[in-house]
N, C-alpha and C positions, 0 to 999 in steps of 0.2 A: 504494500500500500504506500502511496505517495504521502509524504509528511509535509505539512504546511509550517513554514518557519518565517519569522520576521527578519527582514534584512533592510538595510538602509542604502538606497541607491542615489548616487549623485546625479542631479538633473543636468549637469554640464558635461561631464565626461563619461558617465555610465558606470563608474566603478562601484563595487558592492562592498559594504562594510558590515561587520557583525553588530556594531553598536553605533549610536548616534554620536557625532562629533560636530563641533561648530564649524570646523574647516575641513574640507576634503583633503586627505593626505596625498592624493594623486595629482589633481589639477590646482589645488591651492585656493579654490573659491570658497567663500564663506556662505553658510546657511543654505547649502544646496542639497544636503542629505535628507531624503524623504523616506519615511517608513513605508515598506511595501511587503505584502505577503507573497512568499515564493514557495512553490511546490517543489520539493526535492524527492526524487524517486530514482529508480534504476534507469540507466540510459543504455539499454542494450540495442536499440535500433530495430526492434521487432524480432520475430522468430527467425530460425535458421532458414526456413523455406522462403520467408519474405525477403531476407537479405539475398538469397540466391536468385530469386526472381528479379530483384532490382539490378543485380549484376548482369543478368542475361538481357534485360531490357535495354541497358545502356552500356554496351561494351566499348572499350577504347577503339578508335578508328585511326588509320594512317591519314596524315594531312592531305595527301594527294587524292584520297578517295572521298574527301568531304567536298560537296558541291554547295556553292553560295549563289547560284544563279537566281534563285527565287527571292533573294534578299535585295530587292530593288528599292531604292529610296523613294519616298512619297514627297513630291514637291508641293509646297503650300503656295497660295496666292501671294503671300508676303515674302518678297525677295530678301528683305532684311532679316527675317527669321530664318530663312533657309541658309543665309550666310553664317549666322551664329551657330547653328547646329551642324554645320559642315556640308551643306548641300542637300538638305531634305531629311525626312525622318527615316530611320532605319527600323525595319520590323523587329518588334520585341524590345525596343529601346525604352529605358526607364529614365525619365527626365524630371529633375527637381528644379522648381522655380521659386526663388526667394526675393524678398524686397520689403521695404518699409511699409507700414500700414497706409492704405490709401494711395499707393504709388501707381496702381493700375494692373496688378497681377490678374485679378479675376476678369477685368475688362479685356485684357490681352488674350487670355485663354478662351473666353467666350467668342471673341472674334476668330481665333484659330479654330475653334469648334465649328464655326460656320463654314470655314474653308475646307475643313476635313470632311464635313457632311456631304460635300459634293462628290467625295470618293467612296464613302461607305457610311454605315450607321455609326453615330458617336453617342456614347453614354457619358453624360456630364453629372457627376456625383457631387453634391454640395452638402456639407455638414454645418455650414454657417448661415445659409439663407434658405428660405422656403422656395418652392417652385414658382409661386406667384411673384416673389421679389426678383427672381431671375428673369421671369417673363417681362417685368417692367423694364429691366436693364436691356434686354434684347430688343424691346420695342424702341427704346431710346436710341440704341445703336443701329436700328434698322436691319436687324439680323433675321433672316427667314428661318422658319422652324422645321423645314424639311430635313428628315433623317437625323435630327438632333433631339435626343431623348434626355429629359431632366429627371434626376432621382435625388430627393432630399432625404438623406439617410446617413447615419453615423455608425451603424452596426456592421462590422466586417462580414459577419455571417450572411446578413441580408444582401449586402453589396455583391459578394461573391456568387450567391445564388442567382441574383438578377443578371450578372455578367455571364454566367453559364447558360442561362435560358435564352438570353438575347443574342449572345455571340457578337458583340460590337466590333467594329473595325478599329476603333480608338476608344480609349478610356481616360477621362480627366477627373481628378480628385481635388476638391477644394474644401478643406485643406487636410493634410496628413495628421495634424495635431488634434483634429476633432474626431478621428476614427478610433474605435476601440474593439477589442476582442473580448467575447464573453468569458473565455477561459481564464483571463487574467483578472486579478482582483484590483489592480491599480486603476486610477482614474485615467480618462482620456487625456492625452498630452504628456503623460509621464514617459520616462525613458524606455521602460519595458514595452509600453503600448506603442510608442512611435516606432521602435525597432522591429517589433513583431509584425505590425501592420505593413510597414515598408517591405518586410520580407515576403509577406503574402502577396502584395502587389507585384513584387519581383517574380514570383512563381507564375502569376497570371501573364505577365509580359513575356517571359521567356518560354513558358509552356505553350502559349497560343500565338506567339509572334504578334502580339498586340502592342503598339506604342502606348505607353502609359505616362501621363503627366501628373505630377504631384506638386501642389502649392505648399510651401513651407513658411511658417512664421519666422521672424528674425528676432534676436535679442536686442537689448539696448546698445550693444557694441556693434551691431550690424551683421552678426554671424547667424547661420541657420539655427533655429532653436531645436534642442534635442541632442542626442548623443552624436559624436563625430562619425560613428559607424553609419549613420544615415547617409552621409555624403559618400561613403565608400560603397554602399549597396547600389546606388543609382549609377547609371552610365554617364549622365550629363548633368552638370550643375550650372544653372543660369541665375544671374542676379539682374533684377530690374532696378535701375538707379535713376536718380533725378532729384532736383531741388523742388521743394514744395511750391515755390512761387514762380517756377519756370515751366514752360510747356514741353520742353524736350525731355525724353526718356531714353536711357541707354540700356540696352539688353546685352549684358556682358557674359561671356562663357569663361568659367574658371576651371572647368573639367569637362572633357569630351573624349570618350573612347572611340568615337567615330569621326573625329575631325580635329582641326587645330584649336588650341585654347587661346584665350585672350582675344577672341574675335568680338566685335561690337556691332550691334544693330541699333540704328537711331530712329526713334519715333517721335511724333509730336501729338500731345494730348489735345483733343478738340471736343466739340459738342457731340460728335458721333464716334467717340472712342479714339484709339490710337491709329494714326496714319503714318505711312512710311515717309522718311525724309531721304529722297533719292540723291540730293546733292547737299549734304550737311555743311560743307565749307561755305557755299554760297549763302546758305541760310544764316550762318553765324556772322557773316561779314555784311549782311544786307543793310544794317543801320550804321555802318562805320562812317565816321567823319574824317575824310582825308585831310592831311596837313594839320592834324591836331596834335599838340604836344602830349607826351605821355602815352602814346599809342604805338604798338608794334605788332606785326603779324608773325606768328610762330607757325612753323610747319611741323606738326606733331604726328605721331603714328598711334592709332588705336588698333591693336592686332596687326592685320595686314593692310588696313585702310588708312591712307594719309588724310589728315584734316588740317585745314588752315583756320586758325582761331585768332581772335584779337585779344591781346594782352594789354590791359590798361594799368597805368601806375600814376600815383599822385604823391609828390614830395612837397611838403609844406612845413614852414617853420613851427616848431613845437612850442606849446605854451607851458610845458611842464619840464621838470628836470630830466626825466628819462623819456626819450622819444619813443613813440609807438611804432610797432611793426605789425601790420595786419595783412594776412594772406587769405584770399578767397579763390580757390581753384588751383593753387600751387602749394607745394609742401612748405610749411612754415620754416623748418630748419634750412631748407634750400634757399629761401628768401634771405635769411640771416647770413648765409654764406655769400650770396651775391652782393649784399650790402657791404660786407666786409671787404670783398675783392674790389668793389668800386671805390671804397674809401682808401684802401692801402695801395692798390696797384694802379689805379687810374687817377687818383687825386681828387675824386668827387667827395666833398666834405658832407657827410650825411649824419654826423653826430648830433646835430641840432635840428634834424628834419624828421617829421613823422612820415613814414613810408607806407602807402597802401597799394596793394596789387590785387587786381581782379581779372578773372578770365570770363569773357562775355559768353552768355548762354548757359551758365551753370555747370560748365564742364570741369572735370578734375584732370589736370595734367600732371603726370607722374614721371615722365621720362626726362633725362637730362638734356635732350636735344632742344628743349625750350629755354635753356638757360640764357642764351644770347638774346632772345627776344625780351625776356623779363628784365635783364640788365639794361638793355637799350631803352626800354620804356621808362625805367627809373631815371636814367641819365637824361632822357628827353624831357621829362617833367621837371627835373632839377634845373636844367639849363633853359627851360622854356623854349626849346627848339624842336620842331616836329621832325619825324622820320619821313623820308621820301615816300610818297604814296604808292609808288610802283615797286617797292622793295619788300621782300620777305626775308626772314632770318632763320637760320638753323645752325646749331652748334652747342657743344658742351663747354662750359667755362671751368677751368682748373683754378686751384688756389693761387697759382703764380700769375694768374691773369691770362694764361694761354688758352687758345681755342683748340678743342679736340674734335676729331672726326666722329661722325655718327653713321649708323647703318641705314640701308634702304634709301640712299640718297637719290637714286634715279627715280624711284616712285614719288618721292616728295617733290622733286623738281617738275615732273610732269603735271602733278596736281596744281602746283602754283602757276604754271604756264596756262593751264586750262581756265583759270579764273582771271587771267588778264595781267598777271604780274610780269614785269619786264626784266627785273634784276633780282638776284639773291645773294645775300652775304653769307658766306660759309667758311669753315676753317680751311687754311691753306693746305693742310695735309690730306684733305678729302680727295679721293680718287673715284673717277667715273669709269668703271670697267666695261659696263654694258651700254653706255650712252656716249657715243663718239661725237654726236652733234647736239649739244645741250639746247633745250627749247627756250632758254632765257639766258641773259648775260650773267656770268658768274663773277662775283666780287670776292676775292679771297683775302683773308686776313689771318695773321699769325697770333694776334693778341686781341684782347677786348678793347684796348685803346685804339688800335687800327680799325677795328670794326665800327667803333663809334664815330671815328672821323669819316668813314665811308657812308654810314647810314644816315647820320644827322645832317639836315640842311644847314649850310653855312650862310 
């Protein structure tokens, strides 16, 4: 007979402890151990006949004998989504989508459901909204109801039975934290419930070759709520990001077993849901004021996609003893580094200046290739001298004030030329191996001082 014992499970990392402690000894988080009833019994894996039948049913196969011809990707009407998942949905793929509350996860998946319904029946399972509430959203988004079936349910037993009877082509679950198994005593959303429910959906996806989408809540730090094993179970992890007061949303891939990671799809939130932004660089530069001081154009890279974004800076005399440094869209420590290089290597006195840096559109720039644009925008604002309107900038700034080369330069230059830029300031050490005839004039500089002399209008 199985025995029921009390164990304390960490809600952050999933570690099991025999007694309650204020701090988890494995992950170090405070007040995360929750009392849970666990059944402990023998783990023999069934009788000898059952184990033998399992071995005969799934024997090892040589790689050359395995055929993957039937695993054709399903293309969605959204090209941006196809880009992020690696060129369409793979049969049997288990995808986890996370994001802040209200960012548009349910809206995006409801729109994806409408696109998938043109291929086959879609089962949309919601544990957070009623069928009538989903109908109201679908009406607002002008989504047709053909081949799209709504199920408001949280019991895994009922969901699996409906999926078996209906045999949908696609399955969408909103959200995994609301689902529960009757066999487990813990509440929905606990570590054990989330882990076991995700494992059941994995069996459905792999056993029937059904693409399954799971919506996951996020913690206050921005990570997917629940044990880390949840992200290991799924094939693809996507994050929907964006600022609350900006219309743009970025769908970012951080794990993908069937494609490249760090790919980004860009959408715009409107009255009828999320629409694709086919030319994001043009959208981000639409309201740019040419010949304005404190503005520079950076050529950054999101995954394999080049983006031209406007970096604005403002340097003003401080009213306090300690000048302020404010970064919006760039790393704060990177901003402090660039301010120090401008002060020490270029001679731009910023010790009595408040420095504010902002990336237009609510984007977050993390790569060092935007260093030159940020530093140039700060110097432009301090000197009250604009950057030439037809110049884009790319390059990493070192602590000695030197400019270092960056990767994928050919792709960046083509995107800048497409948007009408005539010149580009880049490190002198940059090499164009695949681009013999550059589409725009290259202005090479060895140091930040040389780059400022070239970019700023005299």
